C-alpha positions in Angstrom: 87.8 139.0 91.8 85.4 137.4 94.2 86.2 133.7 95.1 82.6 131.8 95.4 82.1 128.8 97.8 80.7 125.5 97.2 79.8 123.0 98.6 81.9 119.2 99.0 79.5 116.4 100.8 81.1 114.0 102.8 80.0 110.6 100.7 82.5 112.3 98.2 85.3 113.0 100.6 84.8 109.0 101.6 84.9 107.6 98.2 88.2 109.5 97.5 89.5 108.4 100.8 88.3 104.6 99.7 89.6 104.6 96.3 92.8 106.3 96.6 95.7 104.2 98.3 97.7 106.9 99.6 97.7 110.3 100.9 100.5 112.9 101.6 101.0 113.6 105.1 102.5 116.9 107.0 103.8 117.3 110.4 105.3 120.4 112.0 106.5 121.2 115.1 109.2 123.4 116.6 109.3 125.1 113.3 109.9 122.2 111.0 107.5 120.8 108.5 107.8 117.8 107.0 105.6 115.6 104.4 105.7 112.2 103.3 103.6 109.3 101.6 101.7 107.0 103.6 99.5 104.1 103.0 95.8 104.5 105.0 92.5 103.2 105.7 89.4 104.8 106.4 86.6 104.6 108.1 84.3 107.1 107.1 85.9 110.4 107.3 88.1 108.8 110.2 91.6 108.6 108.6 93.8 105.2 109.6 97.7 104.8 109.0 100.5 102.8 111.1 104.4 104.1 111.6 107.8 103.9 113.6 106.6 105.1 117.0 110.2 106.6 116.9 109.3 108.3 113.8 110.0 112.2 113.2 106.1 111.9 112.2 105.3 110.8 115.3 107.5 112.9 117.5 106.2 115.9 115.7 102.6 114.4 116.5 103.2 114.5 120.0 104.2 118.0 119.8 101.5 119.1 117.9 98.8 116.6 116.7 97.6 119.0 114.1 98.1 117.8 110.9 97.6 118.3 106.8 96.9 115.9 104.1 96.1 115.9 100.5 94.8 113.0 98.6 93.4 113.2 95.0 92.9 117.1 95.1 91.4 117.5 98.4 93.2 119.8 100.9 92.5 118.0 104.3 93.3 119.2 108.2 92.6 117.1 111.2 93.9 115.7 114.5 96.2 113.0 115.0 96.0 110.6 117.8 98.1 107.4 118.9 95.6 104.5 119.2 98.7 101.7 120.0 99.8 98.3 118.0 98.3 97.4 114.9 98.0 93.8 116.0 96.7 94.6 119.4 92.9 93.5 120.0 91.6 97.3 120.4 92.9 97.7 116.5 91.7 94.7 115.0 89.3 96.5 112.6 92.6 98.4 111.4 94.5 95.2 110.8 91.5 93.8 108.8 91.4 96.7 106.7 94.9 97.2 106.3 95.6 94.0 105.2 93.3 93.9 102.2 94.1 97.5 101.2 97.6 97.2 101.5 98.7 93.3 102.2 102.6 93.9 101.5 102.7 96.5 104.2 100.9 94.9 106.3 103.2 91.6 105.9 106.6 93.8 105.7 105.7 96.1 109.1 102.7 95.5 111.3 104.0 92.9 113.5 107.1 94.9 114.2 106.9 95.6 118.3 107.3 99.4 117.8 104.7 99.7 115.2 101.8 102.1 115.8 98.2 103.4 114.3 97.5 106.8 114.3 93.9 108.3 113.6 93.2 111.2 111.9 89.6 113.1 112.7 89.2 115.1 109.7 88.2 119.0 110.5 88.1 120.6 107.2 88.1 119.9 103.7 88.9 122.4 100.9 89.1 121.8 96.8 89.7 124.0 94.2 87.0 123.8 91.3 85.6 125.4 88.2 82.0 126.2 87.6 81.3 127.4 84.7 85.0 128.3 84.0 84.9 130.5 87.7 87.0 129.5 90.3 85.3 128.4 93.5 86.7 126.9 96.7 85.0 123.8 97.6 84.5 123.0 101.6 82.9 120.5 103.2 79.3 120.3 104.2 77.4 118.6 106.9 
């Protein structure tokens, strides 16, 4: 059976990123793959989260910045980059948005000295859809 492709537009992906409060993050390094739920914010198609600097996910990202996310039914691939402490002046946009979307997590963790912000730059998004009863692999379009 031939599987057709169809489009996912950025606006749809952004709407899901803004609506959903968590995504699932997969990281891999040294033949070990791990996965966990994460609270996030987004700025367009850039996804941000905070975590401890000594966490396994950060250790893996340092060895291999390629990550995968799952949010709703979207399968996302991207590249992760450390951006520094959540309360640093250069991350003020993150602190404001994260506190608004996740006030409990912000209050509980953001002031820890070893917390850091990570940005995931999205490279691809796919999703299985059915159009007129036929399977279609939807892919992100510009």
